[in-house]
N, C-alpha and C positions, 0 to 999 in steps of 0.2 A: 319173277319172284314170289314164293309163297307168302301169304300174311302171316303176319308176326305174332306171337300169343298175345294175349290182352293182359295191361299192366294189372299189376296186384300192390297198390299204393300202400305205403305204411300210413298209419294216423298221427300226423302232427300234434303233439302235445305241447311243444312252447319250440322257440328260437331263442338259444340263450346267447347268442354270441351272432355277429355278422361284420363284415369287412369287405366295402366296394373295392374293387380294383379294375383296372381296365378291361371292359368287356364281360367281367367275370366278378362274382359276388362269394365269398366263402362263407359259410352258415354252420354253426352248431347247433344241432338241434336235436331235440329230444322227443322220440317218436314212440310208437307201438308199432311193432312189425308184425305182417300177416298170421305168425304163428302165435301171438299174443306176449311176446318178450319185449321187456321196453329196455330203452338204450338211450346214450347221447352219441351222435354221428356227425363227423365233419362231413362237410358235403360242399364241392365247387358247382357254382348253379351257371351255367353255359348256356348261351343263345342259340347255340347251333352251330354246323359249319359243313363247307362244302367241299368236295376234291374230284378233280376231273383226271381221268387217264386218256391225255390227248395222243392220237394216233396220227400221224402223218400219212398222204394216201401212198406213200411207199414203204408202209408199214413200221417206220423207225417210232419210237417214243419222245415224247417231250417232257423231261424231266429237269428238277432244280435240284442243285446243292446250294444248300440255305443254311444259314449260321442260325444256331438257336441256342440262346444265352443260358436258357435253364439246364443244359448239358455241355455248356463250353464246346460244341463242337459243329463241324458242317455236316449236315444230313443229307442223304439222296432222296428226295421224296417227289411225288406228282404236286402239280399246283392246287393249292389249296386256302380256304379262307372262312372266317368268321362271317355269318349272317350280321348284316346291319339291321337296323330297326326298319321294318316294312318291305324286306327282301323276302324273296322265295328261296328255295335253296338251289334252283336253277339261275335264277337272276344275280346271285351271289356267285356261283360258278363261272358265268360269263363275263362278270365284270374281272374277277381274280385271273383267269385265263388270259386277257388281254394285261392286267396290270403286272402279274407275274412273269408271265412266257411270252409276250408279243403278240399272241395268235388270238383270232377267232375261229367259232367253230360252227358249221351249219346244221352238223347233225348230233344229236344230242340223245343218248341210250341210259337211262337210270340202271344201276348197278344195285340198287337196296341203301340199306342205312347200315350202321356199324356204332357200336359202344365203345369207345377208346378205353375207356378207363372207371367201368361201371362201379367199382370197389368204393368211390368217392367223387365220381362227376356225374351231372345229369346230361354231358354233351351226348349229342347225336350228330353224327357226321352222315350226312347225304352224298353218295359215292355216283359218277357219271362216267361213261365212255363219250368221250369228246373227238368226233370225225369230223371230216371233211374240211380241215384247217385252212385258214388264210392267214400268212405271216402279216404284221400291221407294218404299215410304214413308218408308224413312230408308237411306241409303247404308251399308255398313260402312265401318269403318274401314281405309284403306289402308295405304300406305307413309308413314312421317314426312315423306319427303325429296318428295313429289310436289305440283308447282305446277301443276296442270291446271284446265282451263274446260271444260266439256262444251257442245258446239254441235251443232245438228241442221243439215243440209243438203240441198237437192233435188239429186238423181244429177247433173243438168246443171250446177249451181251447182260441185257439185267437179269436174267436168270442166272446166268454165272456169278454177278455180283451177289445175287440172294445167296446161294449156294456156298460163296468162298468166306463171306462175314470179313470182306476187305472195306468195307464200307458201312456206316453208321445207317440204318434206316429205319424208319418209323413204322409204327402197325400201322396205321392208315393206309399208307402206299402198299404195303404188304398185303394186305386184305383186299385193297382195290384190284391191284394186279390179277390176283387169285382169280377173281370175278371176272375181271375184263377178259381173261383167258378162257375163260368158260364161254363167255357171249363169243368171242372171237374164233372160238374153235382152235385154240393153238394150246 
């Protein structure tokens, strides 16, 4: 992946409000933008996340159908998770792949990073391709609030779902699949 452009941070004038929530913080900040304009902006501070596109040796993909309360729906997505304190993006993803999907991987290729909601969040999601998968004999416990189903799909089947609009999909999974296809040459 090519290097990303250098950041152009705004100058923080003051934080006028802040609310802590599970793993994130909402702030209202008065800032001066790089072009000199001042304004108040809401911002979600996020510790970052990781996502993997897991590919079995036979080429099938490991996906999840997961309930997401914010949209009151089950989404088709790749395993992903929030970075815990002290974790690297890769160690987070290794843990999440085991907890959510019940697999471990011996080969990890970086697919770069993505910014899912840059208009109101500083979240960065680190994307990986996970290969040489092994099914665990027992899946480690994950988060108590996770309601998910593990699915195996052929790449063409996922492409059909993407094209048809018959499933709710999240942007991070669509982006990761595009990058994985480029690396895999499909």
